[in-house]
Z-matrix of the N, CA and C atoms (Angstrom, degrees):
N
C 1 1.451
C 2 1.559 1 108.31
N 3 1.231 2 120.93 1 -32.43
C 4 1.519 3 123.05 2 -179.09
C 5 1.525 4 109.56 3 -66.07
N 6 1.359 5 115.59 4 -41.05
C 7 1.508 6 114.97 5 -180.00
C 8 1.513 7 110.55 6 -64.29
N 9 1.377 8 118.59 7 -42.32
C 10 1.432 9 119.66 8 178.98
C 11 1.526 10 112.34 9 -60.42
N 12 1.370 11 114.69 10 -39.54
C 13 1.480 12 119.18 11 -177.34
C 14 1.570 13 107.35 12 -68.70
N 15 1.318 14 116.75 13 -38.91
C 16 1.436 15 119.68 14 178.95
C 17 1.534 16 111.92 15 -64.79
N 18 1.312 17 117.07 16 -42.32
C 19 1.476 18 122.23 17 176.96
C 20 1.532 19 111.32 18 -61.85
N 21 1.302 20 116.33 19 -39.65
C 22 1.470 21 122.73 20 -179.73
C 23 1.573 22 108.76 21 -68.48
N 24 1.293 23 115.75 22 -39.52
C 25 1.481 24 118.31 23 -177.40
C 26 1.541 25 109.85 24 -72.28
N 27 1.339 26 118.85 25 -37.81
C 28 1.443 27 121.24 26 175.66
C 29 1.515 28 111.99 27 -66.58
N 30 1.378 29 116.72 28 -40.00
C 31 1.482 30 119.32 29 176.78
C 32 1.473 31 111.49 30 -65.15
N 33 1.298 32 119.88 31 -38.60
C 34 1.474 33 122.47 32 176.70
C 35 1.495 34 112.06 33 -64.98
N 36 1.315 35 118.78 34 -42.52
C 37 1.472 36 119.85 35 179.96
C 38 1.580 37 108.35 36 -65.75
N 39 1.349 38 116.86 37 -44.86
C 40 1.455 39 118.31 38 178.22
C 41 1.529 40 113.09 39 -60.17
N 42 1.341 41 114.55 40 -39.40
C 43 1.470 42 119.44 41 178.99
C 44 1.508 43 109.64 42 -63.87
N 45 1.327 44 120.74 43 -42.06
C 46 1.425 45 124.41 44 -179.05
C 47 1.562 46 108.10 45 -66.59
N 48 1.279 47 119.66 46 -43.60
C 49 1.454 48 120.75 47 178.45
C 50 1.428 49 111.77 48 -61.79
N 51 1.319 50 120.19 49 -40.94
C 52 1.414 51 123.76 50 178.64
C 53 1.488 52 114.15 51 -66.78
N 54 1.334 53 114.59 52 -29.07
C 55 1.470 54 117.56 53 -178.53
C 56 1.535 55 111.91 54 -79.04
N 57 1.316 56 116.15 55 -25.28
C 58 1.487 57 115.92 56 -178.51
C 59 1.530 58 112.19 57 -86.94
N 60 1.311 59 118.48 58 -18.82
C 61 1.452 60 118.05 59 178.60
C 62 1.516 61 114.13 60 -61.86
N 63 1.329 62 119.47 61 -44.25
C 64 1.462 63 118.84 62 -179.37
C 65 1.536 64 110.98 63 -65.30
N 66 1.386 65 117.54 64 -34.48
C 67 1.451 66 121.50 65 -178.19
C 68 1.538 67 107.77 66 -66.30
N 69 1.345 68 118.99 67 -41.66
C 70 1.443 69 115.79 68 -178.66
C 71 1.479 70 112.77 69 -74.94
N 72 1.345 71 118.39 70 -22.28
C 73 1.443 72 121.62 71 174.69
C 74 1.503 73 111.15 72 -70.06
N 75 1.321 74 117.86 73 -27.72
C 76 1.478 75 123.38 74 178.83
C 77 1.551 76 112.52 75 -69.89
N 78 1.337 77 113.71 76 -25.02
C 79 1.505 78 118.59 77 -175.91
C 80 1.477 79 109.84 78 -125.11
N 81 1.346 80 115.22 79 80.63
C 82 1.443 81 117.45 80 -179.94
C 83 1.508 82 112.70 81 -64.31
N 84 1.323 83 118.71 82 158.81
C 85 1.500 84 118.32 83 176.24
C 86 1.482 85 113.75 84 -61.73
N 87 1.312 86 120.03 85 146.32
C 88 1.433 87 123.61 86 -178.55
C 89 1.539 88 111.84 87 -63.85
N 90 1.335 89 119.08 88 151.39
C 91 1.443 90 121.73 89 -179.67
C 92 1.537 91 107.89 90 -66.05
N 93 1.321 92 117.23 91 156.01
C 94 1.493 93 119.49 92 179.18
C 95 1.501 94 107.26 93 -67.59
N 96 1.396 95 113.16 94 153.28
C 97 1.490 96 118.51 95 178.18
C 98 1.540 97 109.53 96 -73.89
N 99 1.358 98 115.34 97 143.48
C 100 1.457 99 114.87 98 178.62
C 101 1.478 100 112.90 99 -70.92
N 102 1.310 101 117.14 100 152.14
C 103 1.485 102 121.56 101 177.62
C 104 1.489 103 108.42 102 -82.97
N 105 1.340 104 117.24 103 127.15
C 106 1.482 105 121.34 104 177.32
C 107 1.478 106 111.84 105 -58.67
N 108 1.328 107 119.56 106 149.45
C 109 1.436 108 123.51 107 177.08
C 110 1.525 109 111.93 108 -60.06
N 111 1.304 110 120.26 109 157.49
C 112 1.411 111 122.83 110 -174.81
C 113 1.506 112 113.70 111 -58.21
N 114 1.347 113 117.05 112 -34.85
C 115 1.437 114 120.39 113 -178.58
C 116 1.524 115 112.61 114 -72.48
N 117 1.326 116 118.10 115 -14.89
C 118 1.458 117 121.00 116 177.95
C 119 1.533 118 111.10 117 -92.62
N 120 1.257 119 119.22 118 -8.84
C 121 1.461 120 123.33 119 -179.91
C 122 1.491 121 108.02 120 -67.71
N 123 1.349 122 118.22 121 139.73
C 124 1.506 123 120.99 122 176.77
C 125 1.545 124 112.06 123 -63.76
N 126 1.292 125 112.55 124 147.68
C 127 1.420 126 120.23 125 175.62
C 128 1.541 127 108.75 126 -83.73
N 129 1.349 128 117.06 127 127.14
C 130 1.471 129 117.58 128 -176.47
C 131 1.529 130 113.89 129 -54.92
N 132 1.316 131 118.45 130 147.60
C 133 1.437 132 120.01 131 176.38
C 134 1.485 133 108.49 132 -72.44
N 135 1.323 134 117.43 133 134.61
C 136 1.483 135 122.31 134 -178.79
C 137 1.523 136 109.68 135 -72.42
N 138 1.321 137 116.63 136 164.99
C 139 1.398 138 123.03 137 178.76
C 140 1.532 139 110.74 138 -61.23
N 141 1.250 140 119.75 139 154.91
C 142 1.491 141 123.74 140 -178.86
C 143 1.552 142 109.32 141 -51.83
N 144 1.254 143 118.57 142 138.55
C 145 1.440 144 123.89 143 175.43
C 146 1.565 145 111.43 144 92.25
N 147 1.336 146 117.80 145 -9.33
C 148 1.463 147 118.40 146 176.52
C 149 1.519 148 108.08 147 -114.49
N 150 1.275 149 115.78 148 155.32
C 151 1.453 150 120.37 149 -178.33
C 152 1.545 151 109.22 150 -97.30
N 153 1.316 152 116.69 151 145.29
C 154 1.434 153 121.30 152 175.19
C 155 1.558 154 109.42 153 -67.75
N 156 1.321 155 116.95 154 138.70
C 157 1.441 156 117.16 155 179.71
C 158 1.479 157 111.94 156 -67.23
N 159 1.329 158 118.70 157 143.99
C 160 1.434 159 122.53 158 174.69
C 161 1.531 160 110.31 159 -72.58
N 162 1.287 161 118.68 160 143.36
C 163 1.463 162 118.02 161 177.67
C 164 1.549 163 111.33 162 -61.29
N 165 1.308 164 116.22 163 146.74
C 166 1.487 165 120.19 164 -178.51
C 167 1.523 166 110.73 165 -55.97
N 168 1.333 167 115.98 166 135.45
C 169 1.445 168 119.80 167 177.15
C 170 1.505 169 116.85 168 77.79
N 171 1.352 170 116.21 169 7.10
C 172 1.460 171 120.59 170 -178.76
C 173 1.501 172 109.33 171 -113.98
N 174 1.328 173 117.83 172 86.01
C 175 1.441 174 120.49 173 -177.99
C 176 1.559 175 106.97 174 -94.77
N 177 1.277 176 118.12 175 119.66
C 178 1.444 177 121.68 176 177.78
C 179 1.464 178 113.57 177 -120.70
N 180 1.329 179 118.61 178 5.23
C 181 1.498 180 121.03 179 -179.43
C 182 1.495 181 108.55 180 -64.80
N 183 1.339 182 115.57 181 142.76
C 184 1.488 183 120.18 182 175.41
C 185 1.517 184 110.89 183 138.56
N 186 1.305 185 114.45 184 -174.80
C 187 1.495 186 120.11 185 177.83
C 188 1.498 187 109.06 186 -104.05
N 189 1.292 188 117.92 187 123.68
C 190 1.451 189 125.73 188 -175.72
C 191 1.488 190 110.03 189 -119.86
N 192 1.375 191 118.79 190 145.93
C 193 1.446 192 120.37 191 178.19
C 194 1.521 193 105.63 192 -147.16
N 195 1.357 194 112.75 193 160.65
C 196 1.434 195 120.73 194 177.41
C 197 1.477 196 109.80 195 166.94
N 198 1.325 197 116.60 196 -156.80
C 199 1.481 198 120.84 197 179.63
C 200 1.516 199 108.74 198 -119.82
N 201 1.292 200 116.77 199 154.29
C 202 1.446 201 123.55 200 176.40
C 203 1.545 202 104.95 201 -119.64
N 204 1.353 203 114.40 202 134.65
C 205 1.461 204 120.64 203 175.35
C 206 1.538 205 107.66 204 -105.17
N 207 1.342 206 116.08 205 120.11
C 208 1.457 207 119.43 206 176.88
C 209 1.520 208 109.16 207 -88.47
N 210 1.328 209 120.14 208 132.48
C 211 1.406 210 122.46 209 -179.55
C 212 1.510 211 109.79 210 -63.81
N 213 1.325 212 115.38 211 126.04
C 214 1.482 213 122.84 212 -179.10
C 215 1.487 214 113.18 213 93.25
N 216 1.336 215 120.02 214 -5.50
C 217 1.441 216 124.42 215 -177.66
C 218 1.505 217 111.40 216 -90.94
N 219 1.258 218 117.44 217 153.52
C 220 1.494 219 120.18 218 -178.75
C 221 1.517 220 114.29 219 -78.42
N 222 1.359 221 117.94 220 -35.62
C 223 1.505 222 121.26 221 -175.20
C 224 1.507 223 110.41 222 -136.01
N 225 1.361 224 116.65 223 142.95
C 226 1.442 225 119.00 224 172.44
C 227 1.525 226 113.66 225 -67.94
N 228 1.274 227 117.08 226 164.28
C 229 1.440 228 121.66 227 175.38
C 230 1.480 229 111.88 228 -131.04
N 231 1.404 230 116.55 229 157.87
C 232 1.413 231 123.06 230 -178.14
C 233 1.465 232 112.57 231 -69.47
N 234 1.361 233 117.20 232 143.95
C 235 1.449 234 122.79 233 -178.03
C 236 1.492 235 107.65 234 -143.12
N 237 1.333 236 116.56 235 131.15
C 238 1.481 237 118.64 236 176.33
C 239 1.546 238 108.47 237 -125.04
N 240 1.294 239 113.76 238 147.09
C 241 1.476 240 121.23 239 -174.76
C 242 1.504 241 109.46 240 -135.43
N 243 1.358 242 118.94 241 122.64
C 244 1.477 243 121.86 242 178.45
C 245 1.546 244 103.59 243 -118.27
N 246 1.395 245 111.46 244 119.88
C 247 1.512 246 117.65 245 178.94
C 248 1.528 247 105.43 246 -119.35
N 249 1.376 248 114.79 247 125.10
C 250 1.407 249 119.32 248 -178.95
C 251 1.614 250 109.52 249 -136.19
N 252 1.241 251 113.40 250 -177.00
C 253 1.491 252 118.75 251 179.32
C 254 1.524 253 112.24 252 -63.78
N 255 1.313 254 116.22 253 -33.01
C 256 1.466 255 122.23 254 -172.54
C 257 1.552 256 112.10 255 -93.68
N 258 1.307 257 117.32 256 -6.52
C 259 1.443 258 119.36 257 178.62
C 260 1.522 259 112.88 258 152.74
N 261 1.302 260 117.87 259 -168.68
C 262 1.438 261 122.96 260 -178.35
C 263 1.506 262 110.04 261 -143.42
N 264 1.339 263 113.84 262 146.77
C 265 1.473 264 122.12 263 -174.35
C 266 1.552 265 109.23 264 -134.88
N 267 1.367 266 115.23 265 144.03
C 268 1.461 267 118.28 266 172.56
C 269 1.484 268 109.99 267 -116.06
N 270 1.332 269 115.49 268 151.05
C 271 1.452 270 121.53 269 175.23
C 272 1.533 271 108.47 270 -134.00
N 273 1.292 272 114.37 271 138.56
C 274 1.510 273 123.08 272 177.63
C 275 1.495 274 106.07 273 -122.06
N 276 1.335 275 120.57 274 80.06
C 277 1.495 276 121.76 275 -175.24
C 278 1.569 277 113.30 276 -54.60
N 279 1.335 278 116.15 277 -41.07
C 280 1.451 279 117.84 278 -177.20
C 281 1.591 280 113.16 279 -70.09
N 282 1.328 281 114.59 280 -19.36
C 283 1.487 282 119.86 281 -178.34
C 284 1.517 283 111.35 282 -105.56
N 285 1.360 284 116.71 283 -5.86
C 286 1.504 285 122.83 284 -176.47
C 287 1.514 286 111.66 285 57.54
N 288 1.342 287 112.81 286 46.81
C 289 1.491 288 119.99 287 -178.92
C 290 1.539 289 111.80 288 -127.57
N 291 1.352 290 115.54 289 147.82
C 292 1.504 291 119.40 290 171.31
C 293 1.510 292 104.66 291 -135.73
N 294 1.333 293 114.17 292 161.27
C 295 1.464 294 118.84 293 179.64
C 296 1.530 295 108.94 294 -155.38
N 297 1.326 296 114.90 295 163.40
C 298 1.463 297 123.55 296 176.52
C 299 1.490 298 108.05 297 -111.13
N 300 1.368 299 113.19 298 144.97
C 301 1.465 300 118.86 299 178.85
C 302 1.501 301 112.22 300 -110.35
N 303 1.305 302 116.67 301 138.91
C 304 1.465 303 120.95 302 173.10
C 305 1.532 304 107.39 303 -121.87
N 306 1.342 305 115.13 304 125.87
C 307 1.479 306 119.36 305 -174.52
C 308 1.575 307 106.27 306 -69.84
N 309 1.261 308 115.22 307 129.27
C 310 1.505 309 122.09 308 -176.97
C 311 1.507 310 111.15 309 -106.18
N 312 1.312 311 119.10 310 -24.56
C 313 1.486 312 121.25 311 -178.52
C 314 1.479 313 110.98 312 179.85
N 315 1.323 314 114.52 313 167.15
C 316 1.486 315 122.88 314 -175.91
C 317 1.466 316 107.37 315 -143.63
N 318 1.337 317 119.39 316 133.35
C 319 1.456 318 123.82 317 169.49
C 320 1.477 319 109.65 318 -117.38
N 321 1.275 320 118.30 319 -171.03
C 322 1.458 321 126.34 320 -172.64
C 323 1.514 322 108.84 321 -49.11
N 324 1.358 323 121.68 322 -52.16
C 325 1.441 324 123.72 323 -177.85
C 326 1.524 325 115.23 324 -128.92
N 327 1.389 326 115.96 325 14.37
C 328 1.432 327 120.77 326 -174.78
C 329 1.540 328 110.55 327 -128.85
N 330 1.318 329 117.59 328 149.73
C 331 1.447 330 118.94 329 174.69
C 332 1.558 331 104.47 330 -132.59
N 333 1.301 332 118.27 331 132.54
C 334 1.415 333 123.55 332 -176.36
C 335 1.553 334 110.27 333 -110.47
N 336 1.301 335 117.19 334 132.86
C 337 1.436 336 124.24 335 -178.46
C 338 1.564 337 108.64 336 -125.54
N 339 1.306 338 114.62 337 147.75
C 340 1.453 339 122.50 338 170.82
C 341 1.541 340 105.55 339 -99.72
N 342 1.318 341 116.74 340 130.81
C 343 1.479 342 118.70 341 -178.22
C 344 1.531 343 109.18 342 -111.66
N 345 1.303 344 114.23 343 127.86
C 346 1.486 345 122.78 344 174.62
C 347 1.515 346 106.83 345 -110.97
N 348 1.342 347 116.45 346 120.39
C 349 1.470 348 120.32 347 -179.53
C 350 1.605 349 108.77 348 -75.59
N 351 1.326 350 116.47 349 126.25
C 352 1.444 351 121.31 350 -178.05
C 353 1.541 352 110.65 351 -103.61
N 354 1.300 353 119.59 352 -19.21
C 355 1.417 354 123.82 353 176.16
C 356 1.560 355 109.53 354 -138.40
N 357 1.352 356 117.48 355 124.73
C 358 1.400 357 120.48 356 177.70
C 359 1.563 358 112.71 357 88.09
N 360 1.302 359 114.89 358 24.52
C 361 1.473 360 119.51 359 -178.29
C 362 1.509 361 109.56 360 -66.24
N 363 1.297 362 119.83 361 139.66
C 364 1.425 363 126.80 362 -179.11
C 365 1.523 364 113.27 363 -61.46
N 366 1.355 365 116.77 364 -31.43
C 367 1.443 366 118.99 365 179.63
C 368 1.549 367 112.51 366 -81.17
N 369 1.379 368 116.48 367 0.78
C 370 1.443 369 123.64 368 176.75
C 371 1.542 370 110.24 369 -123.17
N 372 1.337 371 114.39 370 25.02
C 373 1.458 372 118.18 371 176.03
C 374 1.513 373 114.82 372 91.96
N 375 1.350 374 118.84 373 -2.01
C 376 1.465 375 122.75 374 -178.69
C 377 1.566 376 109.46 375 -87.69
N 378 1.347 377 111.74 376 -166.14
C 379 1.464 378 118.60 377 -175.60
C 380 1.537 379 113.37 378 -112.83
N 381 1.319 380 118.97 379 -3.36
C 382 1.443 381 120.67 380 -174.92
C 383 1.551 382 115.39 381 -113.66
N 384 1.338 383 118.01 382 126.16
C 385 1.445 384 120.50 383 176.47
C 386 1.523 385 109.34 384 -91.57
N 387 1.317 386 114.78 385 161.69
C 388 1.480 387 122.31 386 169.37
C 389 1.489 388 109.95 387 -63.95
N 390 1.312 389 117.82 388 155.96
C 391 1.492 390 117.54 389 178.53
C 392 1.490 391 111.33 390 -167.33
N 393 1.307 392 117.02 391 -164.06
C 394 1.440 393 125.05 392 173.44
C 395 1.484 394 111.61 393 -119.92
N 396 1.284 395 114.79 394 148.02
C 397 1.541 396 119.77 395 175.18
C 398 1.498 397 109.23 396 -126.14
N 399 1.262 398 117.15 397 127.38
C 400 1.464 399 122.08 398 172.01
C 401 1.528 400 107.45 399 -109.57
N 402 1.374 401 115.30 400 129.63
C 403 1.444 402 122.78 401 -177.39
C 404 1.516 403 109.67 402 -115.94
N 405 1.276 404 118.21 403 145.53
C 406 1.465 405 123.79 404 171.18
C 407 1.540 406 107.95 405 -142.65
N 408 1.332 407 113.47 406 134.95
C 409 1.471 408 118.24 407 179.36
C 410 1.517 409 107.67 408 -74.97
N 411 1.369 410 115.31 409 130.78
C 412 1.425 411 121.05 410 177.75
C 413 1.533 412 107.21 411 -126.64
N 414 1.322 413 118.28 412 84.77
C 415 1.456 414 122.69 413 -176.74
C 416 1.530 415 107.69 414 66.37
N 417 1.350 416 119.18 415 -122.53
C 418 1.458 417 123.82 416 178.90
C 419 1.473 418 111.99 417 -89.05
N 420 1.292 419 119.49 418 8.54
C 421 1.492 420 122.61 419 -177.82
C 422 1.530 421 108.33 420 -121.41
N 423 1.368 422 114.24 421 170.22
C 424 1.423 423 121.77 422 172.16
C 425 1.556 424 107.03 423 -117.52
N 426 1.353 425 116.95 424 128.28
C 427 1.402 426 119.31 425 170.46
C 428 1.499 427 108.07 426 -86.18
N 429 1.307 428 119.76 427 141.18
C 430 1.498 429 124.70 428 -174.82
C 431 1.479 430 109.09 429 -131.20
N 432 1.358 431 114.29 430 138.81
C 433 1.459 432 121.43 431 171.92
C 434 1.527 433 104.88 432 -130.99
N 435 1.375 434 116.94 433 124.55
C 436 1.432 435 121.89 434 -178.66
C 437 1.619 436 106.16 435 -113.97
N 438 1.355 437 113.98 436 139.11
C 439 1.446 438 119.36 437 178.97
C 440 1.529 439 109.66 438 -139.45
N 441 1.359 440 114.74 439 132.92
C 442 1.426 441 117.50 440 177.97
C 443 1.515 442 108.48 441 -164.89
N 444 1.333 443 118.05 442 -172.36
C 445 1.477 444 120.08 443 179.67
C 446 1.526 445 111.27 444 -152.18
N 447 1.293 446 113.90 445 150.88
C 448 1.473 447 121.81 446 172.66
C 449 1.518 448 105.66 447 -124.49
N 450 1.349 449 113.95 448 117.38
C 451 1.470 450 121.58 449 -175.80
C 452 1.531 451 107.83 450 55.01
N 453 1.337 452 117.17 451 -118.03
C 454 1.535 453 119.97 452 -179.16
C 455 1.525 454 112.53 453 -100.61
N 456 1.345 455 118.20 454 12.41
C 457 1.453 456 121.16 455 -178.05
C 458 1.542 457 109.87 456 -102.20
N 459 1.290 458 115.19 457 125.81
C 460 1.472 459 123.12 458 173.83
C 461 1.537 460 110.73 459 -82.72
N 462 1.303 461 115.67 460 132.42
C 463 1.470 462 117.77 461 -178.59
C 464 1.564 463 107.14 462 -121.12
N 465 1.253 464 116.33 463 132.23
C 466 1.491 465 124.07 464 176.09
C 467 1.487 466 111.18 465 -128.45
N 468 1.309 467 119.69 466 131.78
C 469 1.470 468 125.40 467 178.17
C 470 1.519 469 109.63 468 -133.67
N 471 1.260 470 116.87 469 155.80
C 472 1.459 471 121.58 470 -177.15
C 473 1.541 472 109.30 471 -150.25
N 474 1.271 473 116.28 472 157.68
C 475 1.489 474 120.94 473 176.61
C 476 1.509 475 112.81 474 -178.67
N 477 1.289 476 116.56 475 -175.22
C 478 1.464 477 124.28 476 176.77
C 479 1.486 478 106.32 477 -130.67
N 480 1.313 479 117.38 478 131.63
C 481 1.476 480 124.85 479 178.14
C 482 1.557 481 108.92 480 -101.96
N 483 1.323 482 112.54 481 143.68
C 484 1.473 483 119.57 482 173.27
C 485 1.524 484 105.29 483 -116.60
N 486 1.343 485 111.68 484 148.24
C 487 1.477 486 117.07 485 -179.67
C 488 1.509 487 109.13 486 -73.79
N 489 1.366 488 116.36 487 138.16
C 490 1.467 489 120.35 488 178.53
C 491 1.481 490 109.97 489 -74.30
């Protein structure tokens, strides 16, 4: 009886292996992802204490103002951005918050900043969390995307800045 059981078990295993081969042949592996062109590759983050170079032709220095729309919020709020040689600062007059920006990277047409709230921080009883800001020059304006979180809530805001 053991030999018969062994033969049945081997036959069952072989039948199962034979049944899966056609199924895997129907679904070949996906093709490899294309490599982005060299100009789309991120610029490495510079050593601590040095600023990442701005992409060529992307001048964002100056005083910028406008409104930011937070996803899920009822009304936009005012947002000011000052970018100079010595650093960058954000102001949210409607929320009574300010922050400092540290450039974290630069790509072909984008610059990424990390924002640390210095006045009105949510962890100190204020309304503003730290986050990241991605900027892109759009003609005479700056397109802005802000991303951050408070506890388990993801917050996304966007807007366009005009030069003052």
